[in-house]
C-alpha positions in Angstrom: -37.5 9.2 -33.9 -36.8 9.8 -37.6 -39.8 8.2 -39.2 -43.6 8.3 -38.9 -45.0 6.0 -36.2 -48.2 5.5 -38.3 -46.2 4.1 -41.2 -44.4 1.7 -38.9 -47.8 0.5 -37.5 -49.1 -0.3 -41.0 -46.0 -2.2 -41.8 -45.3 -0.2 -45.0 -41.8 0.8 -46.1 -41.1 4.0 -44.3 -40.7 7.1 -46.4 -37.7 9.4 -46.2 -37.4 10.4 -42.5 -37.6 14.0 -41.5 -35.7 15.1 -38.4 -37.6 16.0 -35.3 -37.2 19.7 -34.4 -36.6 19.0 -30.7 -33.6 16.9 -31.5 -31.9 19.8 -33.2 -32.7 22.5 -30.8 -33.0 23.0 -27.0 -36.4 23.1 -25.3 -37.4 25.9 -23.1 -36.5 24.0 -19.9 -33.2 22.9 -21.3 -32.4 26.5 -22.3 -33.2 27.7 -18.8 -31.0 25.0 -17.2 -28.2 25.9 -19.6 -28.4 29.6 -18.8 -28.5 29.0 -15.1 -25.5 26.7 -15.1 -23.5 29.0 -17.4 -23.9 31.8 -14.9 -22.7 29.5 -12.1 -19.6 28.6 -14.1 -18.7 32.3 -14.7 -19.5 33.2 -11.1 -16.5 31.5 -9.5 -13.9 32.2 -12.2 -12.2 35.1 -10.3 -12.1 33.0 -7.1 -10.5 30.1 -8.9 -7.8 32.3 -10.4 -7.0 33.7 -6.9 -6.8 30.3 -5.3 -4.6 29.0 -8.2 -2.2 31.9 -7.8 -1.7 31.2 -4.1 -1.2 27.5 -4.7 1.4 28.0 -7.5 3.1 30.9 -5.6 2.3 33.5 -8.2 0.1 35.7 -6.0 1.1 39.3 -5.7 1.2 40.8 -2.2 -0.3 44.3 -2.0 2.4 46.7 -0.7 1.5 49.1 2.2 3.5 51.8 0.5 5.5 52.8 3.6 8.7 50.8 3.9 9.1 49.5 0.4 10.3 52.1 -2.2 8.6 52.0 -5.7 11.8 50.7 -7.3 11.7 47.5 -5.2 8.0 46.8 -5.3 8.5 44.5 -8.3 10.4 42.0 -6.1 8.2 39.0 -5.4 8.6 36.9 -2.3 7.1 33.4 -1.9 6.6 31.2 1.1 5.0 28.2 -0.5 2.8 27.6 2.5 -0.5 27.1 0.6 1.0 24.4 -1.5 2.6 22.7 1.6 -0.8 22.8 3.4 -2.6 21.2 0.4 0.1 18.7 -0.4 0.4 17.5 3.2 -3.2 16.5 3.1 -3.2 15.2 -0.5 -0.3 12.9 0.2 -2.4 11.0 2.8 -5.3 10.3 0.4 -4.2 7.2 -1.5 -6.8 4.8 -2.7 -5.6 1.2 -2.4 -8.5 -0.5 -4.2 -12.2 -1.0 -4.2 -14.6 -3.8 -3.6 -18.3 -4.8 -3.5 -19.0 -6.5 -0.1 -22.6 -7.5 -1.2 -21.4 -9.3 -4.4 -17.8 -10.3 -4.4 -18.2 -11.4 -8.1 -18.4 -7.7 -9.0 -14.9 -7.0 -7.6 -13.2 -8.2 -10.8 -15.3 -5.9 -12.9 -14.7 -3.0 -10.6 -10.9 -3.6 -10.6 -11.0 -3.8 -14.4 -12.9 -0.5 -14.8 -10.5 1.2 -12.3 -7.5 0.0 -14.3 -9.0 0.7 -17.7 -9.7 4.4 -16.8 -6.2 4.9 -15.1 -8.0 6.0 -12.0 -5.0 5.3 -9.8 -3.5 8.4 -11.3 -6.6 10.3 -12.1 -7.9 10.0 -8.5 -4.9 12.1 -7.3 -5.9 14.9 -9.7 -9.4 14.9 -8.5 -8.3 15.0 -4.8 -5.8 17.8 -5.5 -8.4 20.0 -7.3 -10.9 19.4 -4.6 -8.5 20.5 -1.9 -7.3 23.6 -3.9 -10.6 24.8 -5.4 -13.1 23.2 -3.0 -14.5 20.7 -5.5 -13.9 18.5 -8.5 -16.2 16.5 -10.8 -16.4 12.9 -11.9 -18.1 12.3 -15.2 -19.3 8.8 -16.3 -19.8 7.9 -20.0 -18.9 5.4 -22.7 -15.6 5.5 -24.4 -14.9 4.9 -28.1 -14.2 1.2 -27.2 -17.6 0.8 -25.6 -16.2 0.4 -22.1 -17.5 2.7 -19.4 -15.4 5.8 -19.1 -14.8 7.7 -15.8 -13.1 11.0 -16.3 -12.1 13.8 -13.9 -13.1 17.3 -14.8 -11.8 20.6 -13.3 -14.3 23.0 -11.7 -13.1 25.9 -13.8 -15.4 24.8 -16.6 -18.0 22.6 -14.9 -20.8 22.9 -12.5 -23.9 21.1 -11.3 -27.5 21.8 -10.2 -27.6 20.0 -6.9 -30.8 19.0 -5.1 -30.1 19.3 -1.4 -33.2 17.5 -0.3 -32.5 14.3 -2.3 -28.7 14.8 -2.4 -28.7 14.2 -6.1 -27.6 16.1 -9.2 -30.5 17.4 -11.3 -28.3 18.7 -14.2 -24.7 19.4 -15.0 -22.9 21.5 -17.5 -19.4 21.3 -19.0 -18.4 24.5 -20.9 -15.1 25.3 -22.6 -14.3 28.5 -24.4 -11.2 28.7 -26.6 -11.0 32.0 -28.3 -14.1 32.5 -30.3 -15.0 28.8 -30.2 -17.4 27.6 -27.6 -18.4 24.0 -26.8 -20.6 22.7 -24.1 -22.1 19.4 -22.8 -25.4 19.4 -20.9 -25.9 16.3 -18.7 -29.5 15.4 -17.9 -31.1 12.4 -16.1 -32.1 10.8 -19.4 -29.6 12.0 -22.0 -26.4 13.9 -22.7 -26.5 16.8 -25.1 -23.4 18.0 -27.0 -23.7 21.7 -28.0 -21.8 24.1 -30.2 -21.8 27.9 -29.8 -23.1 29.8 -32.8 -22.9 33.5 -32.1 -25.0 34.3 -29.1 -26.8 31.0 -29.0 -26.2 27.3 -29.0 -26.9 24.5 -31.6 -27.3 20.9 -30.7 -24.7 18.6 -32.2 -25.8 15.3 -30.7 -28.2 13.8 -28.2 -27.1 10.6 -26.5 -29.7 8.8 -24.3 -28.1 6.8 -21.5 -31.0 5.2 -19.6 -29.4 5.7 -16.3 -32.2 7.7 -14.7 -29.6 9.9 -13.1 -27.2 12.6 -14.2 -23.8 10.8 -14.9 -21.9 13.5 -13.0 -20.7 13.3 -9.4 -19.4 16.3 -7.4 -16.4 15.5 -5.2 -16.7 18.3 -2.6 -14.1 19.3 0.0 -15.4 20.6 3.4 -19.1 21.1 2.3 -21.5 22.8 4.7 -25.3 22.8 5.0 -25.5 26.2 3.5 -22.9 25.6 0.8 -22.7 22.0 -0.5 -20.2 23.0 -3.2 -17.3 22.7 -0.8 -14.5 25.1 0.3 -10.8 25.3 -0.4 -8.1 24.4 2.1 -6.5 27.7 1.1 -8.8 29.6 3.4 -8.9 33.4 3.9 -6.9 32.9 7.1 -4.2 31.0 5.2 -4.1 33.7 2.5 -3.8 36.5 5.1 -1.0 34.8 7.0 0.8 34.1 3.7 0.6 37.7 2.7 1.9 38.8 6.1 4.9 36.5 5.8 5.6 37.5 2.2 5.6 41.2 3.2 8.0 40.4 6.1 10.4 38.6 3.6 10.1 41.6 1.3 11.0 43.9 4.2 14.1 41.8 4.8 15.1 42.1 1.2 14.7 45.9 1.3 16.7 46.1 4.5 19.5 44.0 3.0 19.6 46.3 0.0 19.8 49.4 2.1 21.7 48.3 5.2 23.7 45.3 4.0 26.8 47.5 4.2 27.2 49.4 7.5 26.4 53.1 7.2 29.2 55.4 8.1 29.6 59.1 8.7 32.4 61.7 8.5 32.6 64.9 10.5 35.0 67.7 9.7 36.3 66.4 6.3 37.3 68.7 3.5 35.4 68.8 0.3 38.5 67.6 -1.7 38.3 64.2 0.1 35.3 63.4 -2.1 36.6 64.7 -5.4 39.0 63.3 -8.0 42.2 64.9 -9.3 40.2 66.8 -11.9 37.7 68.1 -9.3 34.8 65.9 -10.3 32.9 64.1 -7.6 34.0 60.5 -6.9 31.5 57.6 -7.1 29.7 56.6 -3.9 31.2 53.1 -3.8 34.7 54.4 -4.4 34.4 56.9 -1.7 32.9 54.3 0.7 35.6 51.7 0.2 38.8 53.6 -0.2 38.9 57.3 0.8 38.1 56.9 4.5 41.6 55.5 5.0 43.4 58.6 3.7 41.7 61.7 5.0 43.8 64.9 5.3 43.9 67.2 8.3 42.1 70.5 7.9 43.8 73.9 8.1 43.6 73.8 11.9 45.3 70.5 12.0 42.3 68.6 13.2 41.7 65.0 12.0 38.1 64.4 10.6 36.0 62.1 12.8 34.9 58.9 11.1 32.1 56.8 12.7 29.7 53.9 11.8 26.0 53.4 12.6 25.0 50.1 14.1 24.1 47.5 11.4 20.6 46.1 11.3 19.9 42.6 12.7 18.3 40.4 10.1 17.2 38.0 12.8 14.3 40.3 13.5 12.6 39.4 10.2 13.3 35.7 10.8 11.6 35.8 14.2 8.5 37.5 12.6 8.4 34.8 9.9 8.6 32.1 12.6 5.7 33.7 14.4 3.6 33.6 11.2 4.6 29.9 10.7 3.4 29.0 14.2 0.1 30.9 13.5 -0.3 29.1 10.2 0.4 25.7 11.8 -2.5 26.3 14.2 -4.9 27.5 11.5 -4.1 24.8 8.9 -3.6 21.9 11.4 -0.2 20.9 10.1 3.0 20.4 12.1 5.0 23.6 12.3 8.2 21.9 11.1 6.5 21.4 7.7 6.3 25.2 7.3 10.0 25.6 8.1 9.7 26.5 11.8 12.5 24.9 13.7 13.8 25.1 17.3 17.2 24.6 18.9 16.1 21.3 20.4 14.9 18.9 17.7 11.5 17.3 18.4 11.3 13.6 19.4 9.6 11.0 17.3 6.7 10.9 19.7 6.3 14.7 19.6 6.3 14.6 15.8 3.6 12.0 15.7 1.6 13.9 18.2 1.8 17.1 16.2 0.4 15.2 13.2 -2.8 14.1 15.0 -5.0 16.9 13.6 -3.6 16.3 10.1 -4.3 12.6 10.3 -7.9 13.2 11.5 -8.5 15.6 8.6 -7.2 13.0 6.2 -9.6 10.4 7.6 -12.5 12.9 7.3 -11.6 13.6 3.7 -11.4 9.8 3.0 -14.9 9.3 4.3 -16.4 12.2 2.3 -14.5 11.5 -1.0 -15.3 7.8 -0.7 -19.0 8.6 -1.2 -18.4 10.4 -4.4 -16.1 7.7 -5.8 -18.7 5.0 -4.8 -21.5 6.8 -6.7 -19.3 7.3 -9.8 -18.4 3.6 -9.9 -22.0 2.5 -9.4 -23.0 4.7 -12.3 -20.3 3.1 -14.4 -21.7 -0.4 -13.6 -25.2 0.8 -14.5 -24.3 1.8 -18.0 -25.4 -1.6 -19.4 -29.0 -0.7 -18.5 -29.6 -3.7 -16.2 -32.7 -3.1 -14.0 -31.2 -4.9 -11.0 -29.9 -2.6 -8.3 -26.2 -2.0 -8.3 -24.5 -3.2 -5.1 -22.7 -0.7 -2.9 -19.1 -0.1 -3.6 -16.5 0.5 -0.9 -13.2 2.3 -1.3 -10.1 0.9 0.3 -7.8 3.7 1.6 -4.3 3.5 2.8 -3.6 4.4 6.4 -3.3 8.2 6.5 -1.1 8.0 9.6 2.7 7.4 9.4 3.4 4.3 11.5 6.7 2.6 11.1 6.7 -0.8 9.3 7.9 -2.5 12.4 5.1 -1.0 14.6 2.4 -1.9 12.0 3.6 -5.5 11.7 3.9 -5.9 15.5 0.4 -4.7 16.0 -0.9 -7.1 13.4 1.0 -10.0 14.9 -0.5 -9.3 18.3 -4.1 -9.2 16.9 -3.4 -12.6 15.2 -2.0 -14.1 18.4 -5.0 -12.9 20.4 -7.3 -14.6 17.9 -8.9 -11.3 16.7 -7.7 -11.8 13.2 -7.1 -15.1 11.3 -3.6 -15.5 10.1 -4.6 -16.3 6.5 -7.2 -13.4 6.1 -6.8 -10.6 3.6 -7.8 -8.2 6.3 -4.7 -9.3 8.2 -2.5 -8.4 5.2 -4.3 -5.0 4.9 -3.5 -4.3 8.6 0.1 -5.2 8.0 0.4 -2.6 5.2 0.5 -5.0 2.2 -1.0 -3.3 -0.9 -3.6 -4.9 -3.1 -1.2 -6.2 -5.8 0.9 -7.9 -3.3 -2.1 -9.4 -1.5 -3.2 -10.9 -4.8 0.2 -12.4 -5.3 0.2 -13.8 -1.8 -3.2 -15.3 -2.3 -2.0 -17.0 -5.5 1.1 -18.3 -3.8 -1.1 -19.7 -0.9 -3.3 -21.5 -3.4 -0.3 -23.1 -5.2 1.2 -24.1 -1.8 -2.1 -25.7 -0.8 -2.2 -27.6 -4.1 1.3 -28.9 -3.7 0.6 -29.9 -0.1 -2.5 -31.8 -1.2 -0.6 -33.7 -3.9 2.2 -34.5 -1.5 -0.3 -35.9 1.0 -2.0 -38.0 -1.7 1.4 -39.3 -2.8 2.3 -40.3 0.7 -1.1 -42.1 1.1 -0.8 -44.1 -2.1 2.2 -46.5 -2.3 3.0 -49.2 -4.9 1.6 -52.6 -3.9 3.3 -56.0 -4.5 2.3 -57.9 -7.5 -1.1 -59.5 -6.9 -1.7 -60.8 -10.3 -3.6 -57.8 -11.5 -0.7 -55.4 -11.9 -2.5 -52.7 -9.9 -1.8 -50.7 -6.8 -3.0 -51.3 -3.3 -3.3 -49.3 -0.2 -0.5 -49.5 2.3 -1.2 -51.7 5.3 
């Protein structure tokens, strides 16, 4: 790229190379792709800020300006329901391992790549961002050590150009702005371009060909639709509206406690001096409220002032309204009501609790199926980084059971399947059904191999016994 091809064909010593202009600047098509993707990154910025505020409990509820005085509008009430809804689903999306059913020899390489990139921890970050913001991104590259690098990128500074017909990514952009400094990375099917912002434009820092024939970026979308493949957040408009209603109710309870925490009283027929000090100055409201009502003087006609008390407010009213919002939220989000703090006088049975989790379990199974496709594509791209022309075998993700069965029930079901002959007793699938994780399954397999080896040696030792002296000094088989 840096020297003349004619000089190379002659076999002469190449002269000083001159850089090719296209390597240091973006082409027209690359500039168009960069501009289009930059606009997409900025388009969703406000929505991501709003979703993050609801998830972290920092959202401000708009006051109706009727029951809350201006002095108390600074009070912020939080329910935490958006975080509970997201966490309840995220906690059931644990990847136990991965495998290549078409070529078991690749399993070792896949496991090594997974461990090298710390994806057991990073996968949780990708799932959480996808549930909160609707999408996350997996980027495949080569690390400083030459080993394929799979990283998780947040959607706040990354987007892709997605081809719906072929279900592939045509281009991707990662853009970060820190003060006046701007950096970006443009991912294309044949190369990756590192960019540096210079005023109003961009300058190319480096072009890195990768020979993948595909963009090394995979979008992990949550709840995509045919008209919007980018995905949608679990913090839906319905969840946000019910959260705002519950927060306003809690704020109303705080205001009522401030104004009506102490019972309101009234006095009829009291003299003005009952509310003044010895020097004639008015007494404080709290002093008058707590002490003076017990020592009121008769008036000039000898009548005793009448003292009464207004009925105190019932704070249970606000609790009932919040419980109503919790039940509505449970139906909208598909989570058990007890996770949102709604309780009843009669505790639910274990069967009732498991039944209430049916929708949540089904949602987790659906997310496992959709997220598995993204993880499979990312790991296949990582295997292709060596440039081998052979097709990369399919990769399957192994997920933990999103349901919550007891250990005894899971083991009992596995034993029944083995007894019926459906599963072999020494199969790895049997261990998976019993809830044994991958690390423990590998240790069990190693112990089985050692036990089989010891059993073979013991059998051989029992077969061969020392023979009597036959003149040769050897051993003979037992009769």
